[in-house]
C-alpha atoms as an extended CHARMM CRD file, in Angstrom:
* protein
*
       310  EXT
         1         1  MET       CA             52.3450000000      126.1310000000       14.3660000000  PROA      1               0.0000000000
         2         2  GLN       CA             50.1620000000      123.0420000000       14.6580000000  PROA      2               0.0000000000
         3         3  ILE       CA             50.5950000000      121.4160000000       18.0570000000  PROA      3               0.0000000000
         4         4  THR       CA             49.0950000000      117.9370000000       18.6730000000  PROA      4               0.0000000000
         5         5  ILE       CA             48.4330000000      116.8390000000       22.2760000000  PROA      5               0.0000000000
         6         6  VAL       CA             48.0560000000      113.1250000000       22.8690000000  PROA      6               0.0000000000
         7         7  GLY       CA             45.7120000000      112.4240000000       25.7850000000  PROA      7               0.0000000000
         8         8  ALA       CA             42.5430000000      114.1890000000       26.9940000000  PROA      8               0.0000000000
         9         9  GLY       CA             42.8460000000      113.8450000000       30.7350000000  PROA      9               0.0000000000
        10        10  VAL       CA             43.2880000000      116.7790000000       33.0620000000  PROA      10              0.0000000000
        11        11  SER       CA             46.8810000000      117.2730000000       31.9480000000  PROA      11              0.0000000000
        12        12  GLY       CA             46.1120000000      117.2010000000       28.2310000000  PROA      12              0.0000000000
        13        13  LEU       CA             43.1450000000      119.5720000000       28.4690000000  PROA      13              0.0000000000
        14        14  SER       CA             44.8750000000      122.0540000000       30.8240000000  PROA      14              0.0000000000
        15        15  THR       CA             47.9220000000      122.1210000000       28.5940000000  PROA      15              0.0000000000
        16        16  GLY       CA             45.7460000000      122.5370000000       25.5060000000  PROA      16              0.0000000000
        17        17  ILE       CA             43.9820000000      125.5520000000       27.0660000000  PROA      17              0.0000000000
        18        18  ARG       CA             47.2960000000      127.2410000000       27.9250000000  PROA      18              0.0000000000
        19        19  LEU       CA             48.6630000000      126.7800000000       24.4240000000  PROA      19              0.0000000000
        20        20  LEU       CA             45.5170000000      128.0740000000       22.8070000000  PROA      20              0.0000000000
        21        21  GLU       CA             45.6690000000      131.1250000000       25.0780000000  PROA      21              0.0000000000
        22        22  GLN       CA             49.1580000000      131.7930000000       23.6720000000  PROA      22              0.0000000000
        23        23  GLY       CA             47.8790000000      131.7140000000       20.1340000000  PROA      23              0.0000000000
        24        24  TYR       CA             48.8900000000      128.2670000000       18.8860000000  PROA      24              0.0000000000
        25        25  ASN       CA             46.7400000000      125.9250000000       16.7860000000  PROA      25              0.0000000000
        26        26  VAL       CA             46.0640000000      122.9070000000       19.0100000000  PROA      26              0.0000000000
        27        27  LYS       CA             44.4210000000      119.5660000000       18.4470000000  PROA      27              0.0000000000
        28        28  ILE       CA             43.9380000000      116.9210000000       21.1050000000  PROA      28              0.0000000000
        29        29  ILE       CA             43.8980000000      113.3280000000       19.9230000000  PROA      29              0.0000000000
        30        30  SER       CA             42.8230000000      110.6880000000       22.3790000000  PROA      30              0.0000000000
        31        31  LYS       CA             41.2410000000      107.3010000000       22.5890000000  PROA      31              0.0000000000
        32        32  GLU       CA             38.9050000000      108.5190000000       25.3170000000  PROA      32              0.0000000000
        33        33  PHE       CA             37.4240000000      111.8710000000       26.2720000000  PROA      33              0.0000000000
        34        34  SER       CA             35.4250000000      112.9980000000       29.2640000000  PROA      34              0.0000000000
        35        35  PRO       CA             33.4760000000      111.3610000000       30.9370000000  PROA      35              0.0000000000
        36        36  ASN       CA             35.5410000000      108.2630000000       30.1700000000  PROA      36              0.0000000000
        37        37  THR       CA             39.0030000000      109.2950000000       31.3520000000  PROA      37              0.0000000000
        38        38  VAL       CA             40.7690000000      108.3840000000       34.5530000000  PROA      38              0.0000000000
        39        39  SER       CA             40.7180000000      112.0520000000       35.4920000000  PROA      39              0.0000000000
        40        40  ASP       CA             36.9080000000      112.0330000000       35.6040000000  PROA      40              0.0000000000
        41        41  VAL       CA             36.9390000000      109.8120000000       38.7060000000  PROA      41              0.0000000000
        42        42  ALA       CA             39.8620000000      111.4330000000       40.4920000000  PROA      42              0.0000000000
        43        43  ALA       CA             39.0640000000      112.2900000000       44.1180000000  PROA      43              0.0000000000
        44        44  ALA       CA             40.7820000000      115.6070000000       43.4630000000  PROA      44              0.0000000000
        45        45  TRP       CA             41.6700000000      117.3240000000       46.7080000000  PROA      45              0.0000000000
        46        46  TRP       CA             44.6060000000      119.5100000000       45.9950000000  PROA      46              0.0000000000
        47        47  TYR       CA             47.6240000000      117.8160000000       47.5830000000  PROA      47              0.0000000000
        48        48  PRO       CA             51.1390000000      117.0920000000       46.2410000000  PROA      48              0.0000000000
        49        49  PHE       CA             50.8910000000      113.3730000000       46.7850000000  PROA      49              0.0000000000
        50        50  LEU       CA             54.1930000000      111.4030000000       46.5310000000  PROA      50              0.0000000000
        51        51  VAL       CA             55.4610000000      112.7240000000       43.2270000000  PROA      51              0.0000000000
        52        52  GLU       CA             59.0550000000      113.4720000000       42.3120000000  PROA      52              0.0000000000
        53        53  PRO       CA             61.1790000000      115.5170000000       41.6800000000  PROA      53              0.0000000000
        54        54  ILE       CA             60.0500000000      117.4620000000       44.7490000000  PROA      54              0.0000000000
        55        55  GLU       CA             61.9130000000      120.6950000000       43.9490000000  PROA      55              0.0000000000
        56        56  LYS       CA             59.8960000000      121.0010000000       40.7030000000  PROA      56              0.0000000000
        57        57  THR       CA             56.6070000000      119.4630000000       41.7300000000  PROA      57              0.0000000000
        58        58  ASN       CA             56.3060000000      121.7200000000       44.8080000000  PROA      58              0.0000000000
        59        59  LYS       CA             56.5070000000      124.7550000000       42.5180000000  PROA      59              0.0000000000
        60        60  TRP       CA             54.0930000000      123.3290000000       39.9210000000  PROA      60              0.0000000000
        61        61  SER       CA             51.6650000000      122.3460000000       42.6890000000  PROA      61              0.0000000000
        62        62  SER       CA             51.6890000000      125.8550000000       44.1840000000  PROA      62              0.0000000000
        63        63  GLU       CA             51.1050000000      127.3840000000       40.7230000000  PROA      63              0.0000000000
        64        64  SER       CA             48.1280000000      125.0530000000       40.2380000000  PROA      64              0.0000000000
        65        65  PHE       CA             46.7570000000      126.0200000000       43.6430000000  PROA      65              0.0000000000
        66        66  ASN       CA             46.7360000000      129.6460000000       42.6740000000  PROA      66              0.0000000000
        67        67  GLU       CA             45.0270000000      128.9190000000       39.3840000000  PROA      67              0.0000000000
        68        68  PHE       CA             42.3130000000      126.8440000000       41.0630000000  PROA      68              0.0000000000
        69        69  LEU       CA             41.7390000000      129.6650000000       43.5320000000  PROA      69              0.0000000000
        70        70  ARG       CA             41.4760000000      132.1780000000       40.6430000000  PROA      70              0.0000000000
        71        71  LEU       CA             38.9980000000      129.9730000000       38.8190000000  PROA      71              0.0000000000
        72        72  LYS       CA             36.9280000000      129.5680000000       41.9960000000  PROA      72              0.0000000000
        73        73  ASN       CA             36.9130000000      133.2970000000       42.6060000000  PROA      73              0.0000000000
        74        74  GLU       CA             35.7650000000      133.8880000000       39.0120000000  PROA      74              0.0000000000
        75        75  GLY       CA             32.7070000000      131.7590000000       39.6910000000  PROA      75              0.0000000000
        76        76  LEU       CA             33.6010000000      128.1940000000       38.7810000000  PROA      76              0.0000000000
        77        77  GLU       CA             31.3160000000      126.4450000000       41.2440000000  PROA      77              0.0000000000
        78        78  CYS       CA             32.8140000000      122.9450000000       40.9500000000  PROA      78              0.0000000000
        79        79  ILE       CA             35.8700000000      124.1900000000       42.8510000000  PROA      79              0.0000000000
        80        80  THR       CA             35.4200000000      124.7430000000       46.5820000000  PROA      80              0.0000000000
        81        81  MET       CA             37.8720000000      125.4220000000       49.4090000000  PROA      81              0.0000000000
        82        82  ARG       CA             37.7430000000      122.8920000000       52.2450000000  PROA      82              0.0000000000
        83        83  LEU       CA             39.7040000000      122.3690000000       55.4420000000  PROA      83              0.0000000000
        84        84  GLY       CA             41.6300000000      119.1570000000       55.8000000000  PROA      84              0.0000000000
        85        85  ARG       CA             43.7980000000      117.6360000000       58.5280000000  PROA      85              0.0000000000
        86        86  GLU       CA             46.5930000000      115.2560000000       57.8600000000  PROA      86              0.0000000000
        87        87  TYR       CA             47.6200000000      112.9270000000       60.6810000000  PROA      87              0.0000000000
        88        88  LEU       CA             51.1530000000      111.5230000000       60.9650000000  PROA      88              0.0000000000
        89        89  GLU       CA             52.7450000000      108.9400000000       63.2660000000  PROA      89              0.0000000000
        90        90  GLU       CA             55.9300000000      111.0060000000       63.7980000000  PROA      90              0.0000000000
        91        91  LYS       CA             56.7510000000      114.6870000000       64.0760000000  PROA      91              0.0000000000
        92        92  THR       CA             58.1930000000      115.9160000000       60.7550000000  PROA      92              0.0000000000
        93        93  ASP       CA             59.0490000000      119.2040000000       59.0710000000  PROA      93              0.0000000000
        94        94  PRO       CA             56.2440000000      120.9210000000       57.1980000000  PROA      94              0.0000000000
        95        95  PRO       CA             56.2350000000      120.1560000000       53.4420000000  PROA      95              0.0000000000
        96        96  GLY       CA             58.0080000000      122.6720000000       51.1820000000  PROA      96              0.0000000000
        97        97  TRP       CA             54.7940000000      123.8170000000       49.6110000000  PROA      97              0.0000000000
        98        98  SER       CA             53.1750000000      124.7900000000       52.9150000000  PROA      98              0.0000000000
        99        99  LYS       CA             54.6470000000      128.2720000000       52.8320000000  PROA      99              0.0000000000
       100       100  ASP       CA             52.9840000000      128.9470000000       49.4620000000  PROA      100             0.0000000000
       101       101  ILE       CA             49.3670000000      128.4820000000       50.5280000000  PROA      101             0.0000000000
       102       102  PRO       CA             47.2240000000      130.8690000000       52.5900000000  PROA      102             0.0000000000
       103       103  HSD       CA             46.1870000000      128.5050000000       55.4090000000  PROA      103             0.0000000000
       104       104  PHE       CA             48.5770000000      125.9780000000       56.9690000000  PROA      104             0.0000000000
       105       105  ARG       CA             49.1260000000      125.3150000000       60.6420000000  PROA      105             0.0000000000
       106       106  ILE       CA             50.5240000000      122.5650000000       62.8920000000  PROA      106             0.0000000000
       107       107  LEU       CA             47.8070000000      120.8380000000       64.9230000000  PROA      107             0.0000000000
       108       108  GLU       CA             47.5610000000      121.2620000000       68.6580000000  PROA      108             0.0000000000
       109       109  SER       CA             48.0990000000      118.1520000000       70.7730000000  PROA      109             0.0000000000
       110       110  ASP       CA             44.4040000000      117.9150000000       71.6750000000  PROA      110             0.0000000000
       111       111  GLU       CA             43.4650000000      117.9630000000       67.9330000000  PROA      111             0.0000000000
       112       112  ILE       CA             45.4700000000      114.8230000000       67.1380000000  PROA      112             0.0000000000
       113       113  ILE       CA             43.4510000000      111.6520000000       67.0720000000  PROA      113             0.0000000000
       114       114  GLU       CA             44.3100000000      108.2400000000       68.5180000000  PROA      114             0.0000000000
       115       115  ASN       CA             47.1790000000      106.2840000000       66.9510000000  PROA      115             0.0000000000
       116       116  TYR       CA             48.8780000000      109.4310000000       65.6580000000  PROA      116             0.0000000000
       117       117  ASN       CA             51.3230000000      111.8030000000       67.1940000000  PROA      117             0.0000000000
       118       118  PHE       CA             51.5190000000      114.7910000000       64.8620000000  PROA      118             0.0000000000
       119       119  GLY       CA             49.6420000000      116.5460000000       62.1220000000  PROA      119             0.0000000000
       120       120  TRP       CA             48.7140000000      119.7230000000       60.3020000000  PROA      120             0.0000000000
       121       121  GLU       CA             45.7220000000      121.5020000000       58.9050000000  PROA      121             0.0000000000
       122       122  LEU       CA             45.4010000000      123.2350000000       55.5480000000  PROA      122             0.0000000000
       123       123  GLU       CA             42.6870000000      124.7120000000       53.3970000000  PROA      123             0.0000000000
       124       124  ALA       CA             42.8870000000      123.6530000000       49.7880000000  PROA      124             0.0000000000
       125       125  PRO       CA             40.7310000000      123.3180000000       46.6540000000  PROA      125             0.0000000000
       126       126  VAL       CA             38.4520000000      120.3170000000       46.1720000000  PROA      126             0.0000000000
       127       127  ILE       CA             37.6470000000      119.8780000000       42.4880000000  PROA      127             0.0000000000
       128       128  GLU       CA             34.5070000000      117.9890000000       41.4600000000  PROA      128             0.0000000000
       129       129  MET       CA             35.9680000000      116.2510000000       38.4470000000  PROA      129             0.0000000000
       130       130  HSD       CA             32.6680000000      114.9770000000       36.9860000000  PROA      130             0.0000000000
       131       131  LEU       CA             31.8500000000      118.6710000000       36.4220000000  PROA      131             0.0000000000
       132       132  TYR       CA             35.3450000000      120.1100000000       36.0180000000  PROA      132             0.0000000000
       133       133  MET       CA             36.3980000000      117.8200000000       33.1550000000  PROA      133             0.0000000000
       134       134  PRO       CA             33.4310000000      118.7430000000       30.9300000000  PROA      134             0.0000000000
       135       135  TRP       CA             34.1210000000      122.3990000000       31.7680000000  PROA      135             0.0000000000
       136       136  LEU       CA             37.8040000000      122.0050000000       30.6410000000  PROA      136             0.0000000000
       137       137  LEU       CA             36.7280000000      120.2890000000       27.4580000000  PROA      137             0.0000000000
       138       138  SER       CA             34.1460000000      123.0050000000       26.6810000000  PROA      138             0.0000000000
       139       139  LYS       CA             36.7150000000      125.7810000000       27.3340000000  PROA      139             0.0000000000
       140       140  PHE       CA             39.2540000000      124.0630000000       25.0790000000  PROA      140             0.0000000000
       141       141  LYS       CA             36.6850000000      123.9330000000       22.2430000000  PROA      141             0.0000000000
       142       142  LYS       CA             35.5590000000      127.5120000000       22.7790000000  PROA      142             0.0000000000
       143       143  LEU       CA             39.1230000000      128.7110000000       22.4390000000  PROA      143             0.0000000000
       144       144  GLY       CA             39.3000000000      127.0270000000       19.0590000000  PROA      144             0.0000000000
       145       145  GLY       CA             40.8370000000      123.7100000000       20.0150000000  PROA      145             0.0000000000
       146       146  LEU       CA             40.1170000000      120.6860000000       17.8610000000  PROA      146             0.0000000000
       147       147  ILE       CA             39.5490000000      117.1400000000       19.0720000000  PROA      147             0.0000000000
       148       148  GLU       CA             39.9290000000      113.7800000000       17.3910000000  PROA      148             0.0000000000
       149       149  ILE       CA             39.2070000000      110.2690000000       18.6080000000  PROA      149             0.0000000000
       150       150  ASN       CA             42.1430000000      108.0880000000       17.6520000000  PROA      150             0.0000000000
       151       151  GLU       CA             44.9570000000      106.0410000000       19.1570000000  PROA      151             0.0000000000
       152       152  PHE       CA             48.5080000000      105.3180000000       18.0980000000  PROA      152             0.0000000000
       153       153  GLU       CA             51.0450000000      102.6010000000       18.8270000000  PROA      153             0.0000000000
       154       154  LYS       CA             54.1260000000      104.8560000000       18.6590000000  PROA      154             0.0000000000
       155       155  ILE       CA             54.7410000000      108.5550000000       19.1120000000  PROA      155             0.0000000000
       156       156  GLU       CA             56.2080000000      108.6820000000       15.5770000000  PROA      156             0.0000000000
       157       157  GLU       CA             52.7270000000      108.0320000000       14.1260000000  PROA      157             0.0000000000
       158       158  VAL       CA             51.2210000000      111.1640000000       15.7170000000  PROA      158             0.0000000000
       159       159  PRO       CA             50.6430000000      114.0410000000       13.1940000000  PROA      159             0.0000000000
       160       160  GLY       CA             51.6220000000      117.6400000000       13.8880000000  PROA      160             0.0000000000
       161       161  GLU       CA             54.5990000000      120.0020000000       13.8110000000  PROA      161             0.0000000000
       162       162  MET       CA             55.0990000000      119.6530000000       17.5700000000  PROA      162             0.0000000000
       163       163  ILE       CA             53.8020000000      116.9220000000       19.8540000000  PROA      163             0.0000000000
       164       164  VAL       CA             52.8510000000      117.1360000000       23.5420000000  PROA      164             0.0000000000
       165       165  ASN       CA             52.6160000000      113.7360000000       25.0820000000  PROA      165             0.0000000000
       166       166  CYS       CA             50.0450000000      113.6730000000       27.9230000000  PROA      166             0.0000000000
       167       167  SER       CA             49.1810000000      110.0620000000       27.3990000000  PROA      167             0.0000000000
       168       168  GLY       CA             49.4840000000      108.8390000000       31.0130000000  PROA      168             0.0000000000
       169       169  LEU       CA             49.6070000000      105.0770000000       31.1880000000  PROA      169             0.0000000000
       170       170  GLY       CA             49.5460000000      105.0870000000       27.3940000000  PROA      170             0.0000000000
       171       171  ALA       CA             53.2030000000      106.2300000000       27.4540000000  PROA      171             0.0000000000
       172       172  ARG       CA             54.1600000000      102.6370000000       28.2310000000  PROA      172             0.0000000000
       173       173  THR       CA             53.5790000000      101.7970000000       24.5640000000  PROA      173             0.0000000000
       174       174  LEU       CA             53.5060000000      105.2150000000       22.9340000000  PROA      174             0.0000000000
       175       175  SER       CA             56.9860000000      106.1170000000       24.2250000000  PROA      175             0.0000000000
       176       176  ASN       CA             58.1150000000      102.6300000000       25.0800000000  PROA      176             0.0000000000
       177       177  ASP       CA             58.4330000000      103.7940000000       28.7340000000  PROA      177             0.0000000000
       178       178  GLU       CA             58.1180000000      100.7640000000       30.9940000000  PROA      178             0.0000000000
       179       179  GLU       CA             58.7950000000      102.9780000000       34.0290000000  PROA      179             0.0000000000
       180       180  VAL       CA             55.1130000000      104.0550000000       33.7930000000  PROA      180             0.0000000000
       181       181  ILE       CA             52.9900000000      101.7410000000       35.8960000000  PROA      181             0.0000000000
       182       182  PRO       CA             49.4420000000      101.8120000000       37.2290000000  PROA      182             0.0000000000
       183       183  VAL       CA             48.7470000000      102.4920000000       40.8710000000  PROA      183             0.0000000000
       184       184  ARG       CA             45.1980000000      101.2990000000       41.4180000000  PROA      184             0.0000000000
       185       185  GLY       CA             42.9020000000      103.4730000000       43.3980000000  PROA      185             0.0000000000
       186       186  GLN       CA             39.4270000000      102.4440000000       44.5840000000  PROA      186             0.0000000000
       187       187  VAL       CA             37.0160000000      104.8780000000       46.3310000000  PROA      187             0.0000000000
       188       188  VAL       CA             33.6520000000      104.8220000000       48.0290000000  PROA      188             0.0000000000
       189       189  TYR       CA             31.0730000000      107.6490000000       47.7360000000  PROA      189             0.0000000000
       190       190  ILE       CA             28.9790000000      108.4790000000       50.7510000000  PROA      190             0.0000000000
       191       191  LYS       CA             26.1960000000      111.0170000000       51.1900000000  PROA      191             0.0000000000
       192       192  GLN       CA             27.5000000000      112.4030000000       54.4710000000  PROA      192             0.0000000000
       193       193  ASP       CA             29.6940000000      115.4190000000       55.2290000000  PROA      193             0.0000000000
       194       194  PRO       CA             32.5710000000      114.9700000000       57.7360000000  PROA      194             0.0000000000
       195       195  GLY       CA             32.8650000000      118.8040000000       58.1480000000  PROA      195             0.0000000000
       196       196  PHE       CA             36.5620000000      118.7380000000       57.2900000000  PROA      196             0.0000000000
       197       197  GLY       CA             38.6710000000      116.2770000000       55.4270000000  PROA      197             0.0000000000
       198       198  ARG       CA             40.7560000000      113.7070000000       57.3190000000  PROA      198             0.0000000000
       199       199  TYR       CA             43.9140000000      112.2460000000       55.7780000000  PROA      199             0.0000000000
       200       200  ASP       CA             46.6600000000      109.7220000000       56.3000000000  PROA      200             0.0000000000
       201       201  GLN       CA             48.8000000000      110.0150000000       53.1560000000  PROA      201             0.0000000000
       202       202  GLN       CA             51.3140000000      107.2740000000       53.7950000000  PROA      202             0.0000000000
       203       203  PRO       CA             51.0980000000      104.6650000000       50.9990000000  PROA      203             0.0000000000
       204       204  GLU       CA             50.8520000000      101.6630000000       53.3840000000  PROA      204             0.0000000000
       205       205  SER       CA             48.0050000000      103.1760000000       55.3570000000  PROA      205             0.0000000000
       206       206  LEU       CA             46.5110000000      105.5570000000       52.7580000000  PROA      206             0.0000000000
       207       207  THR       CA             43.2190000000      106.9630000000       54.0820000000  PROA      207             0.0000000000
       208       208  TYR       CA             41.1710000000      110.0200000000       53.0430000000  PROA      208             0.0000000000
       209       209  THR       CA             37.7440000000      111.5120000000       53.4420000000  PROA      209             0.0000000000
       210       210  ILE       CA             37.3350000000      114.2910000000       50.8540000000  PROA      210             0.0000000000
       211       211  PRO       CA             34.1270000000      116.3530000000       51.3550000000  PROA      211             0.0000000000
       212       212  ARG       CA             32.4890000000      117.7140000000       48.1870000000  PROA      212             0.0000000000
       213       213  ARG       CA             29.2190000000      119.5180000000       47.7860000000  PROA      213             0.0000000000
       214       214  ASP       CA             27.4360000000      116.3750000000       46.5680000000  PROA      214             0.0000000000
       215       215  VAL       CA             29.2210000000      113.5300000000       48.3390000000  PROA      215             0.0000000000
       216       216  THR       CA             32.2500000000      112.6560000000       50.3900000000  PROA      216             0.0000000000
       217       217  VAL       CA             34.9340000000      110.5530000000       48.6520000000  PROA      217             0.0000000000
       218       218  LEU       CA             36.3850000000      107.8460000000       50.8660000000  PROA      218             0.0000000000
       219       219  GLY       CA             39.6690000000      106.1160000000       50.0740000000  PROA      219             0.0000000000
       220       220  GLY       CA             41.9280000000      104.6870000000       49.4100000000  PROA      220             0.0000000000
       221       221  THR       CA             44.1640000000      102.1550000000       47.8620000000  PROA      221             0.0000000000
       222       222  ALA       CA             47.5800000000      102.5120000000       46.2060000000  PROA      222             0.0000000000
       223       223  GLN       CA             48.1180000000       99.1080000000       44.6150000000  PROA      223             0.0000000000
       224       224  ILE       CA             51.1960000000       99.3010000000       42.4940000000  PROA      224             0.0000000000
       225       225  GLY       CA             51.2090000000       97.4650000000       39.1730000000  PROA      225             0.0000000000
       226       226  ASP       CA             47.5460000000       96.4030000000       39.5510000000  PROA      226             0.0000000000
       227       227  TRP       CA             45.5250000000       96.7770000000       36.2850000000  PROA      227             0.0000000000
       228       228  ASP       CA             42.2260000000       95.5130000000       37.6810000000  PROA      228             0.0000000000
       229       229  GLU       CA             39.4030000000       98.0490000000       37.1500000000  PROA      229             0.0000000000
       230       230  LYS       CA             36.6980000000       95.9430000000       38.8210000000  PROA      230             0.0000000000
       231       231  ILE       CA             35.3000000000       96.8870000000       42.2400000000  PROA      231             0.0000000000
       232       232  ARG       CA             36.5880000000       94.6460000000       44.9680000000  PROA      232             0.0000000000
       233       233  ASP       CA             34.4420000000       94.0960000000       48.0640000000  PROA      233             0.0000000000
       234       234  LYS       CA             37.5380000000       93.4670000000       50.2260000000  PROA      234             0.0000000000
       235       235  ASP       CA             38.9100000000       96.8750000000       49.2230000000  PROA      235             0.0000000000
       236       236  ASN       CA             35.6460000000       98.5530000000       50.0820000000  PROA      236             0.0000000000
       237       237  GLU       CA             35.8010000000       96.9700000000       53.4990000000  PROA      237             0.0000000000
       238       238  SER       CA             39.3920000000       98.0570000000       54.0240000000  PROA      238             0.0000000000
       239       239  ILE       CA             38.6080000000      101.6120000000       52.9180000000  PROA      239             0.0000000000
       240       240  LEU       CA             35.6210000000      101.8800000000       55.2450000000  PROA      240             0.0000000000
       241       241  SER       CA             37.4650000000      100.4400000000       58.2110000000  PROA      241             0.0000000000
       242       242  LYS       CA             40.3390000000      102.8150000000       57.7950000000  PROA      242             0.0000000000
       243       243  CYS       CA             38.0710000000      105.8130000000       57.3410000000  PROA      243             0.0000000000
       244       244  GLU       CA             36.0520000000      104.9120000000       60.4460000000  PROA      244             0.0000000000
       245       245  LEU       CA             39.2590000000      105.2160000000       62.5230000000  PROA      245             0.0000000000
       246       246  LEU       CA             39.6580000000      108.8290000000       61.3170000000  PROA      246             0.0000000000
       247       247  TRP       CA             35.9480000000      109.6080000000       61.1970000000  PROA      247             0.0000000000
       248       248  PRO       CA             33.9950000000      107.5230000000       63.8230000000  PROA      248             0.0000000000
       249       249  GLU       CA             30.6840000000      109.1790000000       62.8530000000  PROA      249             0.0000000000
       250       250  LEU       CA             30.7900000000      107.6230000000       59.3620000000  PROA      250             0.0000000000
       251       251  ASP       CA             27.4600000000      105.9130000000       58.6990000000  PROA      251             0.0000000000
       252       252  ARG       CA             27.6880000000      103.0810000000       56.1340000000  PROA      252             0.0000000000
       253       253  ARG       CA             23.9730000000      103.3820000000       55.4120000000  PROA      253             0.0000000000
       254       254  ASN       CA             24.7990000000      106.5770000000       53.4930000000  PROA      254             0.0000000000
       255       255  ILE       CA             27.0160000000      104.8690000000       50.9190000000  PROA      255             0.0000000000
       256       256  ILE       CA             25.7960000000      105.5730000000       47.3600000000  PROA      256             0.0000000000
       257       257  GLY       CA             28.5400000000      104.2540000000       45.0390000000  PROA      257             0.0000000000
       258       258  THR       CA             32.0880000000      103.1530000000       44.2700000000  PROA      258             0.0000000000
       259       259  ALA       CA             34.7440000000      103.7570000000       41.5480000000  PROA      259             0.0000000000
       260       260  VAL       CA             38.1430000000      102.6170000000       40.4310000000  PROA      260             0.0000000000
       261       261  GLY       CA             40.9260000000      104.4790000000       38.5940000000  PROA      261             0.0000000000
       262       262  LEU       CA             44.4570000000      103.6280000000       37.5960000000  PROA      262             0.0000000000
       263       263  ARG       CA             46.9130000000      106.3850000000       38.4820000000  PROA      263             0.0000000000
       264       264  PRO       CA             49.6790000000      106.7660000000       35.8160000000  PROA      264             0.0000000000
       265       265  SER       CA             52.6740000000      106.5820000000       38.0930000000  PROA      265             0.0000000000
       266       266  ARG       CA             56.4350000000      106.8270000000       37.4730000000  PROA      266             0.0000000000
       267       267  TYR       CA             59.5760000000      107.0380000000       39.6450000000  PROA      267             0.0000000000
       268       268  GLU       CA             59.4300000000      110.7500000000       38.7630000000  PROA      268             0.0000000000
       269       269  LEU       CA             57.2010000000      112.8550000000       36.6010000000  PROA      269             0.0000000000
       270       270  ARG       CA             58.5050000000      113.2330000000       33.0440000000  PROA      270             0.0000000000
       271       271  LEU       CA             58.2930000000      116.8110000000       31.7320000000  PROA      271             0.0000000000
       272       272  GLU       CA             60.9940000000      117.4440000000       29.1210000000  PROA      272             0.0000000000
       273       273  LEU       CA             61.6590000000      118.0610000000       25.4750000000  PROA      273             0.0000000000
       274       274  GLU       CA             62.8650000000      115.2180000000       23.2020000000  PROA      274             0.0000000000
       275       275  LEU       CA             63.7450000000      115.3800000000       19.4970000000  PROA      275             0.0000000000
       276       276  ILE       CA             62.2940000000      112.3800000000       17.6910000000  PROA      276             0.0000000000
       277       277  ASN       CA             62.9480000000      111.9420000000       13.9540000000  PROA      277             0.0000000000
       278       278  GLY       CA             63.4300000000      115.6900000000       13.5810000000  PROA      278             0.0000000000
       279       279  ARG       CA             60.2260000000      116.6870000000       15.4170000000  PROA      279             0.0000000000
       280       280  LYS       CA             60.0110000000      118.1830000000       18.8920000000  PROA      280             0.0000000000
       281       281  VAL       CA             58.0970000000      116.1330000000       21.4510000000  PROA      281             0.0000000000
       282       282  ILE       CA             57.3390000000      117.5090000000       24.9190000000  PROA      282             0.0000000000
       283       283  HSD       CA             56.5410000000      114.7280000000       27.4410000000  PROA      283             0.0000000000
       284       284  ASN       CA             54.1430000000      115.5670000000       30.2490000000  PROA      284             0.0000000000
       285       285  TYR       CA             53.1720000000      112.3380000000       31.9990000000  PROA      285             0.0000000000
       286       286  GLY       CA             53.7920000000      110.2400000000       35.1480000000  PROA      286             0.0000000000
       287       287  HSD       CA             51.8600000000      112.4280000000       37.5270000000  PROA      287             0.0000000000
       288       288  GLY       CA             50.6590000000      109.5230000000       39.6490000000  PROA      288             0.0000000000
       289       289  GLY       CA             48.0320000000      110.5830000000       42.1790000000  PROA      289             0.0000000000
       290       290  ALA       CA             48.8110000000      114.2830000000       41.7440000000  PROA      290             0.0000000000
       291       291  GLY       CA             47.6470000000      114.8660000000       38.1720000000  PROA      291             0.0000000000
       292       292  VAL       CA             45.0100000000      117.4430000000       39.1560000000  PROA      292             0.0000000000
       293       293  THR       CA             47.2630000000      119.0360000000       41.7650000000  PROA      293             0.0000000000
       294       294  LEU       CA             50.0320000000      119.5300000000       39.1580000000  PROA      294             0.0000000000
       295       295  SER       CA             47.8830000000      120.2030000000       36.1230000000  PROA      295             0.0000000000
       296       296  TRP       CA             48.1590000000      124.0040000000       35.6870000000  PROA      296             0.0000000000
       297       297  GLY       CA             51.7680000000      124.2620000000       36.8300000000  PROA      297             0.0000000000
       298       298  CYS       CA             52.8170000000      121.5880000000       34.3580000000  PROA      298             0.0000000000
       299       299  ALA       CA             50.6600000000      123.1930000000       31.6120000000  PROA      299             0.0000000000
       300       300  ASP       CA             52.4890000000      126.4980000000       32.1590000000  PROA      300             0.0000000000
       301       301  GLU       CA             55.8500000000      124.6970000000       32.0240000000  PROA      301             0.0000000000
       302       302  VAL       CA             54.9320000000      123.0480000000       28.7080000000  PROA      302             0.0000000000
       303       303  ALA       CA             53.8820000000      126.4750000000       27.3630000000  PROA      303             0.0000000000
       304       304  LYS       CA             57.3080000000      127.8950000000       28.3420000000  PROA      304             0.0000000000
       305       305  ILE       CA             59.1150000000      125.0630000000       26.5630000000  PROA      305             0.0000000000
       306       306  VAL       CA             57.0370000000      125.5930000000       23.4510000000  PROA      306             0.0000000000
       307       307  LYS       CA             57.7950000000      129.3180000000       23.4080000000  PROA      307             0.0000000000
       308       308  ILE       CA             61.4970000000      128.7300000000       23.7950000000  PROA      308             0.0000000000
       309       309  ASN       CA             61.5370000000      126.0660000000       21.0300000000  PROA      309             0.0000000000
       310       310  MET       CA             59.3720000000      127.6640000000       18.4000000000  PROA      310             0.0000000000
């Protein structure tokens, strides 16, 4: 069976690898490939960030966590495990996925910083996407996957016996899905290590310091419906001011760069089979800011659907 995947971001490549491993013929067709995808600039600390439906995304996130850990243990150096602390204004129940990861604990009162009243610590993968995306593409090709640079206006135009739609924001036109909207994210790169990551994951106060081996990624913004991919000085200032509250030692003299990406968001992730003009189409898009976190779990789910519907 010839399977065509539309989209070469982290979801498309991860799905392609899984399908090749199961013995299918797979081609990825995309307008852009690494290093020019949104996934290439993702901050990429594993965290199920505001994506529905929770009962499914918690499971897919945990499956992805285990795969990232396996890849790290096999020697993939662009994946590291880092501690992070999330601070919250009010006491709340631990997230459903917390029981599925090795290290998760509630913070002691003396570990909670000013302006917050609760929090937790976890150890999770940090994925350096500028290295990870080329690795995914190389692995896809080594397994026999084909690539083609092209774009389509409608899903009906895509060739192949079965289609997997990993088009992200492209699904607005490809599948006529106006529920898919951009959530703009701007980040700042700094050559300084905070020791552990610090996070406030609420959309209205979104703040993160994600330590990688090369830089720390500072964020963020979550500007719904904003298509602007230009760097904004006012957003840089907002990001830095927020991060300084969580990390007072931040030294602005160490800033080395900035980036913008448009998260492909939807009221809930779409992962389902649809019959279109007699052909089976599996949709896998709308991951928002959790595309990396969900990538392997969703890829496994697509592979299950393909197997059932051969």
